[in-house]
C-alpha positions as YAML, in Angstrom:
chain: A
units: angstrom
residues:
- id: 1
  name: MET
  ca: [0.00, 0.00, 0.00]
- id: 2
  name: ALA
  ca: [2.81, 2.42, 0.86]
- id: 3
  name: ALA
  ca: [4.55, 1.59, -2.41]
- id: 4
  name: GLY
  ca: [1.32, 2.43, -4.20]
- id: 5
  name: LEU
  ca: [1.15, 5.81, -2.46]
- id: 6
  name: MET
  ca: [4.75, 6.54, -3.45]
- id: 7
  name: LEU
  ca: [3.98, 5.67, -7.09]
- id: 8
  name: CYS
  ca: [0.86, 7.85, -7.04]
- id: 9
  name: LEU
  ca: [2.80, 10.77, -5.60]
- id: 10
  name: ALA
  ca: [5.60, 10.35, -8.13]
- id: 11
  name: PHE
  ca: [3.11, 10.16, -11.01]
- id: 12
  name: ALA
  ca: [1.21, 13.19, -9.75]
- id: 13
  name: ALA
  ca: [4.46, 15.12, -9.31]
- id: 14
  name: THR
  ca: [5.55, 14.27, -12.85]
- id: 15
  name: ARG
  ca: [2.24, 15.45, -14.27]
- id: 16
  name: ALA
  ca: [2.28, 18.63, -12.18]
- id: 17
  name: PHE
  ca: [5.66, 19.67, -13.51]
- id: 18
  name: ARG
  ca: [4.33, 19.46, -17.04]
- id: 19
  name: ASP
  ca: [1.40, 21.64, -16.07]
- id: 20
  name: ARG
  ca: [2.26, 25.32, -16.42]
- id: 21
  name: THR
  ca: [-0.40, 26.34, -13.90]
- id: 22
  name: ALA
  ca: [1.13, 24.11, -11.20]
- id: 23
  name: ASP
  ca: [4.60, 25.42, -12.03]
- id: 24
  name: ARG
  ca: [3.42, 29.01, -11.65]
- id: 25
  name: ALA
  ca: [1.70, 28.19, -8.34]
- id: 26
  name: ALA
  ca: [4.87, 26.56, -6.99]
- id: 27
  name: GLN
  ca: [7.04, 29.50, -8.07]
- id: 28
  name: SER
  ca: [4.65, 32.11, -6.72]
- id: 29
  name: GLY
  ca: [4.64, 30.57, -3.25]
- id: 30
  name: GLY
  ca: [1.37, 28.66, -3.61]
- id: 31
  name: LEU
  ca: [1.51, 24.92, -3.12]
- id: 32
  name: SER
  ca: [1.04, 22.68, -6.13]
- id: 33
  name: GLY
  ca: [-1.33, 19.72, -5.85]
- id: 34
  name: PRO
  ca: [1.41, 17.13, -5.25]
- id: 35
  name: GLU
  ca: [3.17, 19.31, -2.69]
- id: 36
  name: ARG
  ca: [-0.09, 19.94, -0.86]
- id: 37
  name: ALA
  ca: [-0.80, 16.17, -0.81]
- id: 38
  name: VAL
  ca: [2.63, 15.30, 0.59]
- id: 39
  name: CYS
  ca: [2.49, 18.10, 3.16]
- id: 40
  name: GLU
  ca: [-0.90, 16.86, 4.31]
- id: 41
  name: ARG
  ca: [0.46, 13.31, 4.62]
- id: 42
  name: ILE
  ca: [3.38, 14.59, 6.72]
- id: 43
  name: ARG
  ca: [1.00, 16.65, 8.86]
- id: 44
  name: ILE
  ca: [-1.13, 13.57, 9.56]
- id: 45
  name: HIS
  ca: [1.81, 11.12, 9.86]
- id: 46
  name: PRO
  ca: [4.89, 13.13, 10.87]
- id: 47
  name: GLN
  ca: [6.84, 9.94, 11.66]
- id: 48
  name: CYS
  ca: [6.38, 8.45, 8.16]
- id: 49
  name: PRO
  ca: [9.81, 8.24, 6.45]
- id: 50
  name: ARG
  ca: [8.18, 7.44, 3.10]
- id: 51
  name: ALA
  ca: [6.32, 10.75, 3.13]
- id: 52
  name: HIS
  ca: [9.50, 12.67, 4.00]
- id: 53
  name: LEU
  ca: [11.38, 10.91, 1.18]
- id: 54
  name: ALA
  ca: [8.59, 11.68, -1.31]
- id: 55
  name: TYR
  ca: [8.65, 15.32, -0.21]
- id: 56
  name: ALA
  ca: [12.45, 15.43, -0.57]
- id: 57
  name: GLN
  ca: [12.13, 14.15, -4.14]
- id: 58
  name: LEU
  ca: [9.44, 16.69, -4.96]
- id: 59
  name: LEU
  ca: [11.41, 19.58, -3.45]
- id: 60
  name: ALA
  ca: [14.54, 18.55, -5.36]
- id: 61
  name: GLN
  ca: [12.56, 18.59, -8.60]
- id: 62
  name: LEU
  ca: [11.38, 22.09, -7.72]
- id: 63
  name: GLY
  ca: [14.99, 23.18, -7.17]
- id: 64
  name: ARG
  ca: [14.46, 23.73, -3.43]
- id: 65
  name: ASP
  ca: [17.58, 21.79, -2.48]
- id: 66
  name: GLY
  ca: [17.95, 23.11, 1.08]
- id: 67
  name: GLU
  ca: [14.48, 21.94, 2.01]
- id: 68
  name: ALA
  ca: [14.99, 18.68, 0.12]
- id: 69
  name: LYS
  ca: [18.16, 17.98, 2.13]
- id: 70
  name: ARG
  ca: [16.26, 18.54, 5.36]
- id: 71
  name: GLU
  ca: [13.48, 16.15, 4.33]
- id: 72
  name: LEU
  ca: [15.90, 13.47, 3.13]
- id: 73
  name: GLY
  ca: [17.74, 13.77, 6.44]
- id: 74
  name: GLU
  ca: [14.47, 13.43, 8.33]
- id: 75
  name: ALA
  ca: [13.50, 10.32, 6.35]
- id: 76
  name: GLU
  ca: [16.92, 8.81, 7.11]
- id: 77
  name: ARG
  ca: [16.58, 9.70, 10.81]
- id: 78
  name: LEU
  ca: [13.17, 8.04, 11.00]
- id: 79
  name: GLU
  ca: [14.21, 4.83, 9.22]
- id: 80
  name: PRO
  ca: [18.00, 4.54, 8.88]
- id: 81
  name: GLY
  ca: [19.13, 3.12, 5.57]
- id: 82
  name: LEU
  ca: [15.70, 3.74, 3.99]
- id: 83
  name: PRO
  ca: [15.29, 0.00, 3.25]
- id: 84
  name: PHE
  ca: [11.81, 0.54, 1.78]
- id: 85
  name: ALA
  ca: [13.09, 2.64, -1.13]
- id: 86
  name: PRO
  ca: [15.00, 1.50, -4.20]
- id: 87
  name: ARG
  ca: [18.71, 2.02, -3.64]
- id: 88
  name: ALA
  ca: [19.16, 3.80, -6.99]
- id: 89
  name: THR
  ca: [16.39, 6.28, -6.17]
- id: 90
  name: VAL
  ca: [17.89, 7.31, -2.84]
- id: 91
  name: ASP
  ca: [21.45, 7.38, -4.20]
- id: 92
  name: GLU
  ca: [20.43, 9.55, -7.15]
- id: 93
  name: LEU
  ca: [18.63, 12.01, -4.87]
- id: 94
  name: ALA
  ca: [21.50, 12.09, -2.38]
- id: 95
  name: ARG
  ca: [24.00, 12.68, -5.19]
- id: 96
  name: LYS
  ca: [21.88, 15.51, -6.64]
- id: 97
  name: LEU
  ca: [21.71, 17.14, -3.21]
- id: 98
  name: GLY
  ca: [25.42, 16.58, -2.44]
- id: 99
  name: MET
  ca: [24.57, 14.28, 0.47]
- id: 100
  name: ILE
  ca: [25.94, 10.96, -0.79]
- id: 101
  name: GLU
  ca: [28.74, 10.98, 1.78]
- id: 102
  name: GLN
  ca: [26.46, 12.03, 4.63]
- id: 103
  name: LEU
  ca: [24.07, 9.10, 4.34]
- id: 104
  name: PRO
  ca: [25.20, 5.84, 5.93]
- id: 105
  name: LYS
  ca: [25.91, 2.92, 3.66]
- id: 106
  name: ARG
  ca: [22.69, 1.10, 2.97]
- id: 107
  name: ARG
  ca: [22.28, -2.46, 4.06]
- id: 108
  name: GLN
  ca: [21.81, -5.06, 1.37]
- id: 109
  name: THR
  ca: [18.22, -6.32, 1.55]
- id: 110
  name: GLU
  ca: [18.40, -9.08, -1.08]
- id: 111
  name: PHE
  ca: [18.80, -12.65, 0.07]
- id: 112
  name: HIS
  ca: [21.61, -14.74, -1.41]
- id: 113
  name: PHE
  ca: [21.59, -18.52, -1.12]
...
């Protein structure tokens, strides 16, 4: 269910960035639909690392790197290693934000026989 929420948020964020109206709202200080949805999720579930990670991704796409760093750090604090998220996704975001060295090495979650 959480993975579904993450996919919905990512899809909505992608569509919003193509929408000029949402871009103007985000730049003028108004919240876009995806940002409003993620903020509401964080307000209701402030201890949800998935919501903080989704918000970090959205903020990074908006070019709000300082806020994105804070949210990625909060997601990491709440669930160290972020085992629920694809490694490539987190690494790409951390690299974009210049945080790759600040995040602990992620544990391998695959099983090898």
